[in-house]
VOGU-3710 file (C-alpha; in Angstrom, 3 decimals, decimal comma):
1> xxxxxxxxxx> 12,226/12,386/-1,591  13,431/14,555/-4,387  16,496/12,151/-5,731  19,528/14,452/-4,407  22,467/12,453/-2,878  22,673/13,706/0,407  24,349/11,520/3,202  22,578/11,168/6,430  25,722/12,362/8,166  24,624/15,862/8,053
11> xxxxxxxxxx> 22,295/14,845/10,816  24,591/13,290/13,156  24,306/16,030/15,526  20,743/15,057/15,983  21,414/11,539/16,817  21,310/11,534/20,501  18,382/12,899/22,509  20,413/14,870/25,124  22,594/16,791/22,112  19,590/18,723/21,306
21> xxxxxxxxxx> 16,455/18,594/23,537  18,034/21,371/25,450  17,784/23,774/22,554  14,834/22,135/20,985  11,607/22,101/23,059  9,664/22,131/19,781  7,432/18,852/19,448  7,163/19,872/15,809  10,963/19,509/15,256  11,071/16,305/17,015
31> xxxxxxxxxx> 8,080/14,893/14,810  9,770/16,169/11,840  13,253/14,517/12,814  11,080/11,292/13,473  9,656/11,262/9,855  12,889/12,040/8,216  14,404/9,102/9,993  12,324/6,783/8,364  13,817/7,741/4,858  16,782/5,257/5,306
41> xxxxxxxxxx> 18,041/3,602/1,817  21,249/1,857/2,704  21,847/-1,176/4,724  24,145/0,591/7,427  22,712/3,960/8,330  23,333/4,215/12,066  22,472/7,880/12,406  19,041/7,688/11,078  18,490/4,413/12,975  19,520/6,164/16,172
51> xxxxxxxxxx> 17,352/9,221/15,384  14,563/7,069/14,706  14,683/5,267/18,250  15,024/8,344/20,171  12,470/10,579/18,474  10,016/7,615/18,825  10,501/7,274/22,385  10,480/10,790/23,191  7,137/11,457/21,240  5,709/8,406/22,825
61> xxxxxxxxxx> 6,585/9,827/26,472  5,307/13,264/25,558  2,143/11,944/24,042  1,155/10,049/27,229  2,374/12,936/29,505  -0,386/14,972/30,739  -0,302/18,393/29,248  2,888/17,839/27,262  1,168/18,468/24,031  -1,511/21,032/24,599
71> xxxxxxxxxx> -2,277/21,655/20,880  -5,202/19,201/20,005  -4,048/19,184/16,516  -0,688/18,695/17,055  -1,538/15,786/19,683  -3,247/13,967/16,841  -0,759/14,402/14,065  1,927/12,804/16,436  -0,432/10,162/17,591  -1,050/9,234/13,986
81> xxxxxxxxxx> 2,375/9,408/13,135  3,501/6,812/15,624  0,719/4,524/14,773  1,485/4,395/11,164  5,088/4,249/10,564  5,751/3,787/6,858  1,929/3,750/6,405  1,237/7,548/5,624  -1,025/7,850/2,675  -0,889/11,076/0,875
91> xxxxxxxxxx> -4,889/11,811/0,849  -5,263/10,700/4,464  -2,597/13,084/5,520  -4,009/16,041/3,341  -7,321/15,316/4,964  -6,034/15,632/8,429  -3,968/18,662/7,878  -7,030/20,394/6,701  -9,169/19,461/9,533  -6,837/20,481/11,977
101> xxxxxxxxxx> -5,204/23,526/10,248  -5,043/26,608/12,482  -5,970/29,570/10,256  -4,515/31,844/12,996  -1,251/30,082/13,118  1,436/31,898/11,184  5,171/30,481/11,400  7,540/33,135/11,117  11,114/31,847/9,796  13,470/33,675/7,871
111> xxxxxxxxxx> 10,492/35,324/5,841  6,831/35,081/6,033  5,144/35,682/2,547  1,394/37,074/2,677  -1,131/37,957/-0,013  -2,849/41,203/0,543  -6,130/40,069/-0,428  -6,160/36,124/0,414  -5,667/35,118/4,005  -5,504/31,697/5,607
121> xxxxxxxxxx> -9,347/31,247/5,369  -9,303/31,681/1,717  -6,814/28,979/1,307  -8,309/26,541/3,604  -11,545/26,975/2,249  -10,094/26,204/-1,306  -8,629/22,980/0,064  -11,910/22,002/1,343  -13,327/22,482/-2,077  -10,479/20,573/-3,828
131> xxxxxxxxxx> -10,755/17,493/-1,563  -14,197/17,450/-1,842  -14,247/17,572/-5,787  -11,835/14,744/-5,909  -13,905/12,752/-3,490  -17,119/13,098/-5,366  -15,064/11,723/-8,594  -13,953/8,920/-6,535  -17,706/8,018/-5,270  -18,510/7,892/-9,021
141> xxxxxxxxxx> -15,644/5,738/-9,591  -16,618/3,345/-6,895  -20,246/3,398/-8,266  -18,684/2,187/-11,469  -16,642/-0,645/-9,906  -19,868/-2,027/-7,979  -21,726/-2,203/-11,425  -18,572/-3,860/-12,808  -18,357/-6,581/-10,243  -22,195/-7,435/-10,899
151> xxxxxxxxxx> -21,633/-7,412/-14,722  -18,924/-10,236/-14,318  -20,703/-12,009/-11,424  -18,073/-11,764/-9,128  -20,373/-11,329/-6,479  -21,641/-14,842/-6,906  -18,517/-16,491/-5,887  -19,274/-17,541/-2,535  -15,758/-18,165/-1,715  -14,280/-14,574/-2,430
161> xxxxxxxxxx> -13,362/-11,932/-0,462  -15,514/-8,799/-1,799  -12,948/-6,119/-1,605  -13,854/-3,590/-3,998  -14,158/-0,700/-1,649  -10,462/-1,540/-0,235  -9,011/-1,895/-3,733  -10,394/1,432/-4,842  -9,236/2,997/-1,546  -5,751/1,798/-1,863
171> xxxxxxxxxx> -5,094/3,784/-5,243  -7,353/6,568/-4,394  -5,691/7,394/-1,139  -2,402/7,775/-3,231  -3,173/8,883/-6,713  -6,160/11,139/-6,246  -5,826/13,797/-9,468  -8,949/14,041/-11,402  -7,533/13,288/-14,573  -6,328/9,840/-13,215
181> xxxxxxxxxx> -9,788/8,271/-13,121  -9,084/5,401/-15,894  -5,863/4,662/-13,908  -7,435/4,106/-10,599  -10,543/2,022/-11,836  -8,033/-0,339/-13,755  -5,866/-0,674/-10,482  -8,776/-1,375/-8,415  -10,342/-3,899/-10,885  -7,175/-5,846/-11,236
191> xxxxxxxxxx> -6,540/-5,787/-7,314  -9,913/-7,430/-6,977  -9,203/-9,843/-9,673  -5,916/-10,833/-8,206  -7,562/-11,107/-4,591  -10,678/-13,531/-5,899  -8,311/-15,630/-7,826  -5,681/-15,863/-4,786  -8,587/-17,120/-2,902  -9,541/-19,486/-5,673
201> xxxxxxxxxx> -6,066/-21,032/-5,858  -5,624/-20,662/-1,899  -8,619/-23,082/-0,972  -11,556/-22,799/-3,203  -10,474/-24,644/-6,498  -9,721/-28,091/-7,293  -6,372/-28,836/-9,113  -8,403/-29,882/-12,102  -10,093/-26,375/-12,175  -6,893/-24,478/-11,480
211> xxxxxxxxxx> -5,247/-26,072/-14,556  -8,044/-25,384/-16,523  -8,061/-21,327/-15,702  -4,270/-21,340/-16,510  -5,043/-22,962/-19,869  -8,173/-20,857/-20,560  -5,773/-17,561/-19,893  -2,919/-19,176/-22,209  -5,147/-19,780/-25,236  -7,256/-16,527/-24,692
221> xxxxxxxxxx> -9,040/-15,666/-27,750  -9,201/-19,528/-28,410  -10,562/-20,401/-25,223  -13,752/-21,773/-26,711  -12,178/-24,733/-27,775  -11,364/-26,029/-24,201  -14,425/-25,459/-22,257  -15,106/-24,660/-18,511  -14,496/-27,302/-15,455  -17,139/-25,140/-13,336
231> xxxxxxxxxx> -18,965/-22,143/-13,287  -16,416/-20,456/-11,045  -13,817/-21,109/-13,570  -16,255/-19,478/-16,090  -16,770/-16,657/-13,995  -13,120/-16,121/-13,242  -12,082/-16,472/-16,716  -14,419/-13,934/-18,279  -13,696/-11,219/-15,810  -10,195/-11,560/-16,439
241> xxxxxxxxxx> -10,665/-11,638/-20,178  -13,000/-8,934/-20,545  -11,424/-6,420/-18,223  -7,909/-7,320/-19,530  -9,309/-6,653/-23,102  -10,670/-3,232/-22,175  -7,525/-2,273/-20,328  -5,613/-3,078/-23,569  -8,044/-1,059/-25,483  -7,847/2,228/-23,612
251> xxxxxxxxxx> -3,963/1,644/-23,220  -3,814/1,222/-27,198  -5,431/4,701/-27,809  -3,132/6,427/-25,042  -0,269/4,774/-26,086  -0,453/4,009/-29,813  0,702/0,506/-29,319  -0,890/-2,886/-28,512  -0,050/-4,005/-25,007  -2,535/-6,940/-24,619
261> xxxxxxxxxx> 0,134/-9,712/-24,936  1,965/-8,047/-22,206  -1,035/-7,843/-19,778  -1,751/-11,492/-20,578  1,894/-12,515/-19,907  1,540/-11,002/-16,538  -1,339/-12,990/-15,672  0,112/-16,199/-16,769  3,203/-15,406/-14,438  0,950/-14,585/-11,447
271> xxxxxxxxxx> -1,318/-17,719/-12,186  1,885/-20,071/-12,470  3,234/-18,439/-8,883  0,019/-19,083/-7,425  -0,250/-22,619/-8,786  3,013/-23,462/-7,517  1,983/-22,800/-3,851  -1,054/-24,903/-4,449  1,320/-27,632/-5,112  3,466/-27,132/-2,204
281> xxxxxxxxxx> 0,221/-27,320/0,158  -1,539/-30,267/-1,900  1,794/-32,401/-1,629  2,735/-31,103/1,666  6,163/-29,708/0,540  8,369/-27,515/2,523  10,218/-25,096/-0,041  13,397/-23,034/1,147  12,971/-19,651/2,178  14,453/-18,603/-1,188
291> xxxxxxxxxx> 12,150/-20,793/-2,996  9,011/-19,292/-1,196  10,073/-15,594/-1,488  11,068/-15,449/-5,116  7,920/-17,394/-6,134  5,953/-14,176/-5,201  7,317/-11,732/-7,774  8,405/-11,173/-11,488  12,058/-10,642/-11,760  11,725/-6,958/-12,052
301> xxxxxxxxxx> 13,437/-5,145/-9,072  10,793/-2,341/-8,346  7,959/-4,983/-8,553  10,039/-7,546/-6,741  10,721/-5,411/-3,595  7,042/-4,168/-3,500  5,606/-7,912/-3,859  8,105/-9,122/-1,131  7,257/-6,381/1,322  3,479/-7,256/0,847
311> xxxxxxxxxx> 4,009/-10,875/0,875  6,192/-10,667/4,076  4,230/-7,724/5,972  0,915/-10,586/5,239  2,843/-13,339/6,431  3,557/-11,681/9,821  -0,073/-11,423/10,742  -1,765/-14,523/8,951  0,720/-17,119/10,213  -1,941/-18,925/12,768
321> xxxxxxxxxx> -4,639/-18,606/10,256  -2,357/-20,034/7,456  -0,992/-22,715/9,797  -4,750/-23,774/10,616  -5,236/-24,250/6,765  -2,179/-26,506/6,574  -0,165/-23,876/4,665  3,491/-22,649/5,232  4,485/-18,922/4,974  7,948/-17,180/5,388
331> xxxxxxxxxx> 7,437/-17,371/9,460  6,492/-20,978/9,661  9,103/-21,763/7,230  12,005/-19,988/9,335  10,596/-22,030/12,407  10,462/-25,268/10,239  14,100/-24,839/8,634  15,370/-23,747/12,318  14,604/-27,405/13,388  13,215/-26,556/16,884
341> xxxxxxxxxx> 16,196/-23,839/17,406  14,060/-21,019/16,382  10,753/-19,823/18,220  7,863/-17,857/16,476  8,874/-14,427/18,151  12,690/-15,231/16,780  10,994/-15,786/13,217  8,851/-13,041/13,269  11,933/-10,754/14,118  13,814/-12,109/11,187
351> xxxxxxxxxx> 10,987/-11,534/8,841  10,726/-8,144/9,973  14,500/-7,500/9,263  13,897/-9,024/5,772  10,949/-6,472/5,267  13,164/-3,463/6,336  16,063/-4,395/3,994  13,527/-4,878/0,975  11,824/-1,415/2,241  15,419/0,270/2,267
361> xxxxxxxxxx> 16,518/-0,968/-1,234  13,068/-0,288/-2,725  13,481/3,318/-1,492  16,862/3,777/-2,909  15,789/2,563/-6,061  12,976/5,138/-6,278  15,173/7,937/-5,335  17,676/6,830/-7,727  18,261/9,451/-10,864  21,518/8,373/-12,048
371> xxxxxxxxxx> 21,035/5,501/-14,723  17,468/5,159/-14,368  14,858/5,104/-17,223  11,712/4,200/-15,252  10,000/7,620/-15,191  9,817/9,030/-11,445  6,164/9,239/-11,365  6,027/5,555/-11,950  8,768/4,622/-9,316  6,933/6,797/-6,855
381> xxxxxxxxxx> 3,740/4,683/-7,169  5,619/1,673/-6,218  6,762/3,517/-3,187  3,293/4,497/-2,210  1,965/0,947/-2,724  4,502/-0,361/0,104  2,954/2,297/2,321  -0,746/1,020/1,499  0,384/-2,518/2,242  1,932/-1,478/5,376
391> xxxxxxxxxx> -1,323/-0,030/6,323  -3,293/-3,173/5,282  -0,933/-5,457/7,345  -0,032/-3,361/10,571  -0,723/-5,391/13,324  -3,367/-7,625/11,713  -4,672/-8,560/8,272  -7,118/-5,579/7,977  -7,303/-6,229/4,019  -9,370/-9,531/4,699
401> xxxxxxxxxx> -11,462/-7,668/7,528  -15,040/-6,815/6,602  -14,766/-3,599/9,149  -11,291/-2,695/9,976  -10,490/-0,521/6,887  -14,106/0,991/6,778  -12,873/4,137/8,600  -10,062/4,829/6,242  -12,068/3,987/3,125  -15,030/6,619/4,338
411> xxxxxxxxxx> -12,469/9,455/4,864  -11,123/9,216/1,338  -14,248/8,143/-0,607  -17,539/8,439/1,173  -17,411/11,173/3,870  -16,513/14,901/2,624  -15,027/17,487/4,786  -17,526/19,646/6,284  -16,970/23,501/5,306  -15,865/25,809/7,898
421> xxxxxx> -18,482/28,497/9,285  -16,480/31,194/7,716  -16,371/29,550/4,439  -17,081/31,930/1,329  -18,437/29,209/-0,731  -21,772/28,868/-1,332
//
């Protein structure tokens, strides 16, 4: 993940289980190979694909084999890695590593570095302190965000999913540095706004209300000349208006330039895409697969791939619900355009292949250094967000569930790690 151009052919000797297991009895090695095999960036990488297949099968068998993995912390690590492919979040992994760390275990490779006056217990204690300090900041941020929801009356929108904790978790789990509080708050606010506006366009708002909201955003400071078609429209507009103006003011102080127009344009583009889908549903139109997919993003490649990945992951787990609502998505469109020749299972498989294709291209762009003008930290955030999306939509729609993400949220935001009994901290 450091941008070096290294061919996966270097791992060719590891692409078959029988080639190495005689000399590699270490579960850790198989686990690291499994993780490495997920870093595929080209359409055709058979070596990594074969490594992924055999290491996953091998680790699954070892996991259920009695006594095969006796170390409890390693057992938990393997179990988590298998259950969360492409969905490993930095802060979650850090917590698991801290909680399962064996202070008496020293790996002796070619060289072992040890401090005379600091041992593993000291390092572990400091890691507890760092994690809990960041978490305390996250809790303060969440308190602020909950006040923001009430300030703009978003909690009064009865149709909307209330997802402030999930929205904050999605960024705190991958961008945890104490100095980035403003970034996390802004991310969470705009995630919540996007969610409630999406719900409004999906089923709660009339066409008159949708067009009213779009016109208000287009007029912006001149919105008073238009008026509001409903209380819901008024709440949504003022939440977007106030929050966006606040973000633009903060950005201006940091960057020394005004970015408000760019932020407004992003909202207009997003609302236009939502309106298009609302028109499809209202008029019972069947878009082509290309029209459906490309309606979900702006024409910026990094954003495009993340948006498509999230869109298709969501489609795979919501096809039944959206079908009952009279809506089409990529899975149902594949069936419709197949004219009876494509089953739902086949459609799901085709959408999964599309997800894999866009995931590979996204990772390639994130790792690309030659000719790239986007800062690496910025590109990394796109990749991290793709992991969050995999977590939210892995198996079912956890983002819409009121309880399925609660445990993960608590680990990052609400529940400190308990200090070990030998801690030297007060």
